[in-house]
C-alpha positions as CSV (number, residue, x, y, z in Angstrom):
1,M,-5.1,58.5,72.0
2,R,-6.7,62.0,72.4
3,R,-5.1,64.7,70.9
4,P,-3.9,67.8,72.5
5,E,-7.1,70.6,72.3
6,S,-4.1,73.4,71.9
7,S,-0.6,73.4,71.2
8,P,1.9,75.9,71.7
9,N,3.8,77.7,69.4
10,L,7.4,75.3,68.6
11,H,10.2,78.2,69.7
12,I,13.8,77.0,68.7
13,S,16.2,79.7,70.2
14,A,19.3,79.7,68.2
15,P,22.4,79.6,70.1
16,E,24.2,82.8,71.3
17,S,27.3,82.5,69.2
18,P,27.8,79.5,66.4
19,P,30.9,76.5,67.0
20,A,34.0,77.3,66.0
21,G,34.2,76.8,61.8
22,S,29.8,76.7,61.7
23,G,30.6,79.7,59.5
24,S,32.9,78.2,56.5
25,A,31.4,74.9,56.8
26,I,28.0,76.4,56.1
27,N,29.3,78.7,53.5
28,S,30.9,75.7,52.0
29,A,27.3,74.0,52.5
30,L,25.5,76.8,50.4
31,A,28.4,76.8,48.2
32,D,27.5,73.1,47.2
33,L,23.5,73.3,46.4
34,A,24.1,76.4,44.6
35,H,25.5,74.1,42.2
36,C,22.7,71.9,41.6
37,H,21.1,72.0,38.0
38,G,17.6,73.1,37.3
39,L,16.6,74.3,40.7
40,S,15.1,77.8,39.4
41,S,12.6,75.7,37.3
42,A,11.7,73.7,39.7
43,F,10.7,76.9,41.9
44,E,9.1,78.0,38.8
45,S,6.8,74.8,38.6
46,A,5.8,74.8,42.2
47,S,4.9,78.3,41.8
48,S,2.1,77.7,38.8
49,L,1.1,74.7,40.9
50,G,0.1,76.9,43.7
51,S,-1.4,79.2,41.6
52,T,-3.4,76.1,39.9
53,L,-4.8,74.3,43.0
54,D,-5.5,78.0,43.9
55,D,-7.9,78.0,41.2
56,Y,-8.8,74.9,41.7
57,E,-10.0,75.4,45.6
58,Q,-12.5,77.8,43.6
59,V,-14.3,75.6,41.9
60,D,-18.3,75.9,42.8
61,V,-18.8,71.1,42.7
62,G,-22.1,72.0,43.5
63,D,-24.7,70.2,45.5
64,L,-23.5,66.7,45.5
65,D,-25.5,64.2,47.2
66,W,-22.5,62.6,49.5
67,S,-25.3,59.4,51.4
68,I,-24.9,58.2,47.0
69,L,-21.5,58.9,46.9
70,K,-20.6,56.2,50.3
71,A,-23.1,53.9,49.8
72,Q,-21.3,53.4,46.4
73,R,-18.0,53.1,48.3
74,Q,-19.1,50.9,51.1
75,R,-20.7,48.7,47.9
76,L,-17.6,48.7,46.1
77,K,-15.3,47.8,49.5
78,A,-17.7,44.6,49.7
79,K,-17.1,43.8,46.8
80,L,-13.6,44.2,46.6
81,Q,-13.4,42.2,50.4
82,Q,-15.2,39.0,48.7
83,Q,-13.2,38.9,45.7
84,F,-10.2,37.7,48.8
85,T,-11.2,34.4,49.9
86,P,-8.5,31.8,51.5
87,G,-7.3,30.5,48.0
88,K,-6.9,33.8,46.9
89,I,-5.0,35.5,49.8
90,L,-2.8,32.1,50.2
91,L,-1.7,33.1,46.1
92,R,-1.4,36.5,47.0
93,D,0.7,35.8,50.0
94,K,2.8,32.9,47.6
95,I,3.8,35.5,44.7
96,T,4.7,38.4,47.5
97,F,7.1,35.8,49.0
98,M,8.9,34.9,46.0
99,A,9.2,38.6,44.6
100,G,11.0,39.7,47.8
101,T,12.7,36.3,48.1
102,V,14.5,37.1,44.2
103,S,14.8,40.4,45.0
104,A,16.7,40.1,48.2
105,M,19.0,38.0,46.3
106,I,19.4,40.2,43.6
107,S,20.4,43.2,46.0
108,A,22.8,41.4,47.8
109,Y,24.2,40.0,44.5
110,W,24.1,43.9,43.1
111,L,25.7,45.4,46.4
112,G,28.6,43.0,46.2
113,F,29.1,42.5,42.5
114,S,28.8,46.7,41.6
115,P,28.6,48.6,45.0
116,A,29.3,51.5,43.2
117,T,25.8,51.5,41.3
118,F,24.0,49.7,44.1
119,Y,22.0,52.9,44.3
120,R,20.3,52.6,41.0
121,I,18.5,49.4,42.1
122,Y,17.5,51.4,45.5
123,T,16.3,53.8,43.1
124,V,13.7,51.5,41.0
125,A,12.5,49.9,44.3
126,A,12.1,53.0,46.4
127,F,9.9,54.6,43.2
128,V,7.4,51.0,43.6
129,L,7.7,50.7,47.1
130,L,7.0,54.0,48.1
131,F,4.2,54.1,45.8
132,T,2.7,51.2,46.9
133,R,2.8,52.0,50.6
134,W,1.0,55.4,49.3
135,A,-2.1,53.8,48.1
136,L,-2.1,51.3,50.9
137,Y,-1.6,53.9,53.5
138,K,-4.7,56.2,52.0
139,S,-7.0,53.1,51.7
140,K,-6.2,52.5,55.8
141,R,-6.5,55.7,56.7
142,Q,-2.4,55.9,57.7
143,H,-1.2,58.3,55.4
144,Y,0.4,60.9,57.8
145,Y,3.1,58.6,58.5
146,L,4.2,59.4,55.1
147,F,5.2,63.0,57.3
148,D,7.2,61.2,59.1
149,F,11.1,62.1,58.9
150,C,12.6,58.8,57.7
151,Y,9.9,59.1,54.1
152,M,11.9,63.0,53.7
153,A,15.5,61.6,54.6
154,N,14.6,58.7,52.1
155,L,13.7,61.7,49.5
156,L,16.2,64.0,50.6
157,L,19.1,60.9,49.3
158,L,17.0,60.9,46.3
159,F,17.6,64.4,45.5
160,H,21.0,64.0,46.2
161,I,21.9,60.9,44.1
162,W,20.1,62.8,40.9
163,I,19.9,66.1,40.9
164,C,23.0,67.2,43.0
165,P,25.4,64.1,42.9
166,H,28.4,66.4,43.7
167,S,27.0,67.9,46.7
168,A,29.4,67.4,49.5
169,F,27.5,68.8,51.9
170,L,24.4,66.5,51.1
171,H,27.2,63.4,50.8
172,K,27.6,64.1,54.7
173,V,24.7,65.2,55.4
174,T,22.7,62.3,53.6
175,F,25.4,59.8,55.4
176,A,24.4,61.3,58.9
177,Y,20.5,60.3,58.4
178,A,21.0,57.0,56.9
179,A,23.5,55.6,58.8
180,G,22.3,57.0,61.6
181,P,18.7,57.7,63.0
182,L,17.1,55.3,59.9
183,A,19.4,52.6,60.4
184,W,18.6,52.9,63.9
185,S,15.2,52.5,63.5
186,V,15.5,48.9,62.5
187,V,16.2,47.9,65.8
188,A,13.9,50.3,67.9
189,F,10.9,49.4,65.6
190,R,11.8,46.1,65.1
191,N,11.3,45.9,61.5
192,S,11.3,42.5,60.2
193,L,12.5,40.7,57.3
194,V,9.4,39.2,56.4
195,F,9.3,38.5,52.8
196,H,5.8,37.6,52.3
197,S,4.3,40.9,53.7
198,V,4.6,44.3,51.3
199,D,4.1,46.5,54.3
200,K,6.9,45.1,56.0
201,I,9.7,44.4,53.6
202,T,8.8,48.0,52.5
203,S,9.5,49.0,56.4
204,L,12.7,47.5,56.2
205,F,13.6,48.9,53.2
206,L,13.0,52.3,54.0
207,H,15.7,52.4,56.8
208,W,18.2,49.7,55.9
209,Y,18.3,50.4,52.2
210,P,19.4,53.9,52.3
211,A,22.0,52.6,54.7
212,C,23.2,50.5,52.1
213,V,23.7,53.6,50.0
214,V,25.9,55.6,51.6
215,W,28.3,52.4,52.7
216,T,28.5,52.2,48.8
217,E,28.9,55.7,48.3
218,R,31.7,56.3,51.7
219,W,33.6,53.4,50.5
220,H,33.0,52.6,46.7
221,P,31.9,55.8,45.4
222,D,30.4,55.9,41.1
223,V,33.6,57.5,40.4
224,H,31.7,58.4,37.0
225,S,29.0,60.3,38.2
226,R,31.0,61.3,41.3
227,E,34.6,62.2,41.0
228,T,35.4,62.9,37.7
229,T,33.9,66.7,38.1
230,A,36.5,67.0,41.4
231,K,39.1,68.5,39.4
232,T,41.5,69.6,42.3
233,P,42.5,67.9,45.2
234,E,41.0,70.2,47.4
235,A,37.7,69.0,46.0
236,L,38.5,65.7,46.4
237,K,39.6,65.8,49.9
238,K,35.9,67.8,50.8
239,W,34.5,64.7,49.4
240,H,36.3,62.2,51.5
241,E,36.7,63.9,54.7
242,A,34.8,64.8,57.1
243,S,34.5,66.7,60.8
244,F,32.6,65.9,63.1
245,L,30.9,69.3,62.7
246,E,30.3,68.0,59.3
247,I,28.8,64.7,60.7
248,A,27.0,65.4,64.1
249,L,25.8,69.5,63.4
250,L,25.0,70.6,60.2
251,P,22.4,67.5,59.5
252,M,20.5,69.0,61.8
253,I,19.8,71.9,59.9
254,P,17.6,70.4,57.4
255,Y,16.2,67.9,60.2
256,L,15.1,71.0,62.4
257,I,13.1,72.5,59.4
258,W,11.7,69.3,58.8
259,A,10.7,69.3,62.7
260,V,9.3,72.8,62.4
261,L,7.3,71.8,59.4
262,Y,5.9,68.3,61.0
263,Y,5.1,70.0,64.1
264,I,3.3,72.1,62.5
265,K,1.7,70.2,60.2
266,I,0.8,67.3,62.5
267,F,0.2,69.0,65.7
268,M,-1.6,72.6,64.6
269,V,-2.7,72.4,60.9
270,S,-4.2,68.8,60.8
271,S,-4.7,67.9,64.7
272,E,-8.5,68.4,64.5
273,K,-8.7,66.8,61.1
274,I,-6.4,63.6,62.3
275,Q,-8.5,63.5,66.1
276,K,-11.9,63.7,64.1
277,R,-11.6,61.2,61.6
278,G,-9.1,58.5,63.7
279,Y,-5.5,58.8,61.2
280,E,-2.8,57.2,62.5
281,T,0.3,58.7,63.4
282,L,3.8,58.4,64.1
283,F,2.9,60.1,67.7
284,R,-0.2,58.3,68.3
285,Y,1.8,55.1,68.1
286,C,4.6,55.7,70.2
287,T,2.2,56.9,72.9
288,E,-0.5,54.5,72.7
289,N,1.5,51.7,74.1
290,R,1.9,52.8,78.0
291,K,4.7,50.4,79.0
292,S,6.8,51.4,76.0
293,A,9.3,54.2,76.8
294,V,8.3,57.2,74.6
295,S,4.9,56.9,76.3
296,K,6.3,56.7,79.5
297,F,8.8,59.9,78.9
298,V,5.9,61.9,76.9
299,A,3.1,61.0,79.7
300,R,5.3,63.0,82.5
301,Y,4.1,66.1,80.8
302,P,0.7,68.0,80.7
303,T,-1.1,67.0,77.7
304,K,-1.1,70.1,76.1
305,Y,3.3,69.9,76.1
306,Q,3.5,66.0,75.1
307,P,3.8,67.1,71.3
308,L,6.9,68.9,72.3
309,A,8.0,66.7,74.7
310,Y,7.6,64.0,71.5
311,M,9.5,66.0,69.1
312,G,12.4,66.8,71.6
313,L,13.1,63.5,72.4
314,H,12.9,63.0,68.7
315,L,15.5,65.3,68.4
316,T,17.4,64.3,71.3
317,L,18.0,61.1,70.1
318,T,18.6,61.8,66.2
319,A,21.5,64.0,67.1
320,A,23.1,60.7,69.6
321,T,22.7,59.0,66.6
322,F,23.8,61.5,64.4
323,A,27.4,62.1,66.8
324,V,27.9,57.8,66.3
325,A,27.8,57.7,63.1
326,K,31.4,59.8,63.0
327,I,32.7,56.7,63.9
328,W,30.7,55.2,60.6
329,W,32.0,57.2,58.5
330,N,35.7,56.9,60.0
331,Y,36.1,53.0,60.5
332,Y,35.4,50.6,57.3
333,H,35.4,47.5,59.1
334,A,33.2,48.9,62.2
335,H,30.5,50.7,59.6
336,T,30.3,47.1,57.2
337,F,29.8,45.0,61.2
338,F,27.0,47.2,61.8
339,L,25.6,46.8,58.5
340,V,25.9,43.4,58.9
341,F,24.1,43.6,63.0
342,V,21.3,45.7,61.7
343,L,20.0,43.3,58.8
344,S,20.8,40.6,61.8
345,M,17.9,42.4,64.2
346,S,15.6,42.1,61.1
347,S,16.4,38.3,60.5
348,W,15.9,37.6,64.4
349,N,12.5,40.0,64.3
350,G,11.1,38.0,60.9
351,A,12.0,35.0,62.6
352,S,10.3,35.5,65.8
353,F,7.2,37.0,63.7
354,Y,6.8,33.5,61.6
355,F,7.4,31.1,64.5
356,D,5.8,33.1,67.0
357,V,2.9,34.8,65.8
358,F,2.4,34.0,62.2
359,A,1.2,30.4,62.1
360,H,-1.8,31.1,64.1
361,R,-2.5,34.4,63.3
362,Y,-2.5,33.3,59.2
363,L,-4.4,30.4,59.7
364,A,-6.6,32.2,61.9
365,Q,-7.4,34.8,59.2
366,L,-7.9,32.0,56.7
367,G,-10.8,30.1,58.7
368,I,-8.7,27.0,59.1
369,P,-8.2,25.3,62.7
370,A,-4.6,25.1,63.8
371,R,-4.0,21.3,64.3
372,T,-0.8,21.1,66.7
373,P,1.7,18.2,65.1
374,K,1.4,14.4,65.9
375,R,4.4,14.5,67.6
376,M,3.8,17.3,69.9
377,Q,0.7,16.0,71.2
378,E,2.5,13.1,72.4
379,S,5.0,14.7,74.1
380,N,2.9,17.4,75.8
381,G,0.1,14.2,76.5
382,Q,-2.4,15.8,74.6
383,S,-5.2,13.0,73.2
384,S,-6.6,15.5,70.9
385,P,-5.4,18.1,68.3
386,T,-5.6,21.4,69.3
387,R,-7.9,24.6,67.9
388,L,-7.4,28.3,67.6
389,Q,-10.2,30.0,69.7
390,D,-11.9,33.3,68.6
391,S,-11.8,36.4,70.8
392,N,-15.1,34.6,72.5
393,G,-13.1,31.4,73.3
394,K,-14.9,29.3,70.6
395,E,-12.9,27.0,68.7
396,Q,-12.9,28.1,65.1
């Protein structure tokens, strides 16, 4: 996918007059965030880190023979590839399948037995899977995916859980994110429940687990960490009630901050680097398939305006899911049914992958000829086993 040579500056105009009640809602949100502890020290640490990075950039590394480093890297890559024999790949995937199945059973039990503390298992899994995703995507030149909205939403949820657990503003914002665009992404991106694939399980985790966490926070809150400090009836009411403004509009504030920073990073600052080095991005993924609805919509615009068209479509769909999330906030049974529906779609996608794609592709990866069972041969009138063919049409 070719990147635009230049991208116009992103300009977002503020509305002439805020919606009714927005001033008090925003002031209330700021007041909630003001109670978060340790933020000032965090900002000081970030400032110190910035100065450290500036010093690092001034270090003179001298003349390095980059060709030697490249050759060593290629030799190391070749040795690693030699380690992945068919037997080792099978063992690795069996272990991954077992771990994925056990973790799913533990998560289901935990969600039913102690929903108020489900955020704890989510936190542990988030750190493990996000670190694994970063390492794998970095090696595959796909690490620019980590700038996408779903990662920001997961980090904000972790921030809310452990840094500002009493913030009603973050409680409602993270609910809108997780019950809105994150949950719907399982359907839109066909996330699959494929236990042997760390990549597919991680993608499903990023979108479905946060939806479970906010379900527990909404309907089964942890009274020990959430409500004991809410000493007044007004504070409890503020936690449990939400207007359409607070679910559908206020979450747009952090979203727009992310959108502006994302646009600057992906389409302006790092655009040339992404093009030259062939890095993968969600924009490229969504627009490469010319048959997809997103690609057809973006292709209507001139090349230099396509990033803006993509971000505009992203904003519109996100806002629509925020509005629908208000239904999940109001009705327990509707919210629960929605989660079951999302999980059912991921299970269907996983079944489709295993039976339609995986069987043939996996055997081809291991270099094993795929044979049709004898019963199927007889029913199809075949007299000899069917073998997979490679890209040149030759039997393997």
